[in-house]
C-alpha positions as CSV (number, residue, x, y, z in Angstrom):
1,M,103.2,53.0,190.2
2,A,99.4,52.8,189.6
3,G,96.3,52.2,191.6
4,M,92.7,51.7,190.7
5,G,89.3,51.3,192.3
6,K,87.4,53.4,194.7
7,I,89.1,56.8,195.2
8,S,87.9,59.8,197.2
9,I,88.6,63.3,195.8
10,K,87.5,66.8,196.7
11,G,85.2,68.5,194.2
12,A,85.7,72.1,193.1
13,D,83.7,73.3,196.1
14,G,85.6,71.1,198.6
15,Q,82.9,68.5,198.9
16,L,84.2,64.9,199.1
17,I,83.3,62.5,196.2
18,D,83.8,58.7,196.3
19,F,85.0,58.2,192.7
20,H,84.2,54.7,191.3
21,V,82.1,53.0,188.6
22,G,78.6,54.2,189.0
23,T,79.5,57.6,190.6
24,K,77.3,60.4,189.1
25,Y,78.8,63.9,189.1
26,A,78.5,67.2,187.4
27,K,81.2,68.6,185.2
28,T,81.3,72.4,184.4
29,I,81.7,73.4,180.8
30,D,81.4,77.2,181.6
31,R,82.7,78.4,184.9
32,F,81.1,81.8,184.6
33,F,77.5,80.7,184.0
34,F,77.8,77.3,185.7
35,A,76.8,75.4,182.6
36,V,77.2,71.8,183.4
37,E,77.1,68.3,181.9
38,Y,75.9,65.4,184.1
39,M,78.3,62.4,183.9
40,E,78.6,58.9,185.2
41,V,81.9,57.0,185.8
42,V,81.9,53.8,183.6
43,E,85.5,52.6,184.2
44,E,87.3,52.5,187.5
45,P,89.7,55.4,187.9
46,V,93.4,54.7,187.8
47,V,96.0,56.8,189.7
48,T,99.6,57.0,188.5
49,V,102.5,58.7,190.3
50,N,105.4,60.1,188.4
51,R,109.0,60.6,189.5
52,D,108.2,64.0,191.0
53,H,105.5,62.3,193.2
54,E,102.7,64.0,191.4
55,R,99.5,61.9,191.2
56,F,97.4,61.8,188.0
57,M,93.9,60.2,188.0
58,A,92.4,59.0,184.7
59,W,88.9,57.6,184.2
60,K,86.1,57.1,181.6
61,A,82.7,58.7,182.0
62,K,79.4,58.7,180.1
63,N,77.5,61.9,179.4
64,R,74.1,61.0,180.9
65,K,72.2,63.0,178.3
66,T,74.0,62.0,175.1
67,G,75.4,58.6,176.1
68,E,78.8,59.6,174.7
69,I,81.8,58.0,176.6
70,N,85.1,59.9,176.8
71,S,88.3,59.7,178.7
72,Y,89.2,62.3,181.4
73,G,92.1,63.0,183.7
74,V,93.3,65.4,186.4
75,T,96.4,66.0,188.4
76,L,95.8,65.4,192.2
77,T,98.8,67.5,193.3
78,Y,98.8,67.9,197.1
79,M,95.2,66.5,197.2
80,G,93.7,69.9,196.5
81,N,90.2,70.5,195.1
82,V,89.6,68.9,191.7
83,P,88.6,71.7,189.3
84,R,85.3,71.6,187.3
85,I,83.9,68.5,189.1
86,Y,81.0,68.7,191.6
87,S,79.2,66.2,193.7
88,M,75.5,65.7,192.8
89,T,74.7,66.8,196.4
90,S,76.6,70.1,195.9
91,E,74.6,73.2,196.6
92,K,75.5,74.6,193.2
93,V,74.3,71.5,191.4
94,R,71.1,71.4,193.5
95,R,70.3,75.0,192.5
96,H,71.2,74.2,188.8
97,L,68.8,71.2,188.7
98,M,66.0,73.2,190.3
99,A,66.5,76.0,187.8
100,A,66.4,73.6,184.9
101,R,63.3,72.0,186.2
102,D,61.6,75.4,186.6
103,C,62.6,76.3,183.0
104,R,61.1,73.0,181.7
105,K,57.8,73.7,183.5
106,E,57.7,77.3,182.2
107,A,58.4,76.1,178.6
108,E,55.7,73.5,178.8
109,R,53.2,76.0,180.2
110,A,54.0,78.4,177.4
111,R,53.6,75.7,174.7
112,K,50.2,74.7,176.1
113,Q,49.1,78.4,176.1
114,K,50.1,78.8,172.5
115,G,48.4,75.5,171.5
116,I,51.5,74.1,169.9
117,V,52.1,71.0,172.1
118,R,53.8,68.6,169.7
119,T,52.5,65.0,169.4
120,W,54.6,64.2,166.3
121,T,57.7,65.6,164.6
122,V,58.5,66.6,161.1
123,L,62.3,65.8,160.8
124,K,64.3,62.9,162.0
125,L,67.6,61.2,161.4
126,E,67.6,57.5,160.3
127,R,70.6,55.3,160.5
128,R,71.0,53.0,157.5
129,Q,73.6,50.4,156.4
130,N,77.2,51.3,155.5
131,H,77.5,54.1,158.1
132,T,74.8,56.1,156.3
133,L,72.6,58.7,158.0
134,V,69.5,60.0,156.2
135,L,67.6,63.1,157.1
136,V,63.9,62.5,156.6
137,N,60.8,64.6,156.5
138,V,58.3,62.1,158.0
139,K,55.3,64.2,156.8
140,T,56.2,64.4,153.1
141,G,58.5,61.3,152.8
142,K,61.3,63.5,151.3
143,Q,64.8,62.2,152.2
144,R,68.4,63.5,152.0
145,I,71.5,61.4,152.5
146,L,73.4,63.4,155.1
147,V,76.3,61.0,155.9
148,R,77.8,58.1,153.8
149,N,80.8,56.0,154.9
150,G,81.5,58.5,157.7
151,Q,81.6,61.6,155.5
152,L,79.2,64.5,155.8
153,L,77.8,65.2,152.3
154,I,77.8,69.0,152.3
155,E,79.6,71.8,150.4
156,D,82.0,74.3,151.8
157,K,79.3,77.0,151.5
158,D,77.4,75.0,154.1
159,I,80.1,75.9,156.7
160,D,80.4,79.5,158.0
161,F,84.1,79.6,158.4
162,A,84.1,83.3,159.3
163,D,81.7,82.8,162.2
164,I,83.4,79.6,163.5
165,F,86.9,81.1,163.6
166,R,86.0,84.2,165.6
167,G,87.9,84.2,168.9
168,V,89.3,80.6,168.6
169,L,92.5,79.6,170.5
170,I,95.7,80.8,168.8
171,G,97.4,77.9,167.1
172,K,94.3,75.7,166.9
173,D,92.5,77.5,164.0
174,E,94.4,75.7,161.2
175,Q,93.8,72.3,162.8
176,R,90.1,73.0,163.2
177,K,89.7,74.4,159.7
178,K,91.4,71.3,158.2
179,A,89.0,69.1,160.3
180,L,86.0,71.0,159.0
181,E,87.2,70.8,155.4
182,Q,87.6,67.0,155.7
183,K,83.9,66.7,156.7
184,N,84.4,63.7,158.9
185,V,81.7,62.7,161.4
186,E,83.8,60.3,163.5
187,Y,82.9,62.2,166.7
188,G,79.2,62.4,165.9
189,I,76.3,64.4,164.3
190,E,72.8,64.5,165.6
191,L,69.5,66.3,165.3
192,V,69.4,68.2,168.6
193,E,66.3,70.5,168.0
194,H,63.3,70.4,165.8
195,D,59.8,71.8,165.7
196,A,56.3,71.3,164.1
197,E,57.1,73.9,161.4
198,G,59.8,71.6,160.0
199,Y,62.9,73.4,161.2
200,G,65.7,71.4,162.7
201,M,69.1,72.1,164.2
202,L,72.0,69.7,163.6
203,K,75.0,69.4,165.9
204,W,78.3,68.3,164.3
205,I,81.3,67.4,166.5
206,Y,84.0,67.8,164.0
207,H,87.3,67.5,165.9
208,K,89.0,66.3,169.1
209,E,91.6,68.2,171.0
210,T,93.5,67.0,174.1
211,Y,94.9,69.4,176.7
212,Y,97.6,68.5,179.2
213,F,98.1,71.9,180.8
214,D,98.9,72.4,184.5
215,S,95.9,74.7,184.9
216,D,92.5,74.5,186.4
217,D,90.8,74.5,183.0
218,F,92.0,71.6,180.8
219,V,94.2,69.2,182.7
220,G,94.4,65.9,180.7
221,T,90.9,66.6,179.3
222,D,89.6,65.8,175.8
223,F,87.7,68.7,174.2
224,Y,85.3,68.2,171.3
225,P,84.5,71.5,169.4
226,A,81.1,71.4,167.7
227,V,79.2,73.5,165.2
228,Y,75.4,73.9,164.5
229,C,73.3,74.5,161.4
230,L,69.6,75.0,160.6
231,V,67.7,72.9,158.1
232,N,64.1,73.3,156.9
233,S,61.3,70.9,155.9
234,E,62.8,70.8,152.3
235,L,66.0,69.4,154.0
236,E,67.9,72.5,152.8
237,F,70.8,74.0,154.9
238,I,69.3,77.5,155.4
239,V,71.8,78.6,158.1
240,P,75.2,77.1,157.6
241,F,77.2,75.4,160.3
242,R,78.4,77.9,162.8
243,Q,79.2,78.3,166.5
244,T,75.7,79.5,167.4
245,H,73.6,76.8,169.1
246,D,70.5,78.8,169.9
247,F,67.7,77.2,167.9
248,E,65.2,80.1,168.2
249,Y,67.9,82.7,167.3
250,M,68.7,80.7,164.1
251,K,65.1,80.7,163.1
252,K,64.9,84.5,163.6
253,L,68.0,84.9,161.3
254,I,66.1,83.4,158.4
255,K,62.9,85.3,159.2
256,G,64.8,88.6,159.2
257,S,64.4,89.5,162.8
258,P,67.5,88.4,164.8
């Protein structure tokens, strides 16, 4: 049995959310530090009921920052609170948005004080024909083909396997290692940070894992592990792909003062 359309659920904090196309909500990706992604439902939710009378809701949502669309699902057993989902009017979300706004204001103030307000950039990614991505230094005109026919054109030395596999889930490490070795960019690669010095940080989503556990963490949820690397104005990989996604920390690594 299945139903679809407007559905009301309880968020993680008990607040009621009308779930339908256009609903905006917050999804936690780190429960301890309340790191969140802001999402929007793009396909009407569908509820199915199994023979044990357990209800499962599935839907598609868009990440409002990246534009990526993924499938999600959660068990609605006994109509309890839905884990990891919060209404945009939730007090936790409100505080998170205010803190993010304050951080942006402080960062902008600091940049102005240092006189490094950027009016142009050095590095950019250009999409070409035949699924080709080119990393370009717009100041010098130097180019490097980064992706061709869906394959990332790097060597194994450009992947820090030792760093990536610290503390991974038991049983998942071999699958992840194989995905990295295949160097496929089906799930995306992007230039997520860059500065006026010519440094840039690439994010590579290299794998997809789906969890169907009866737990509060990953119930019918797709998980996309990602790694990050640092490139310079010469388009060289000066910090290989690793789990670290702190741009400033990566730059300190190559300057000798982490």
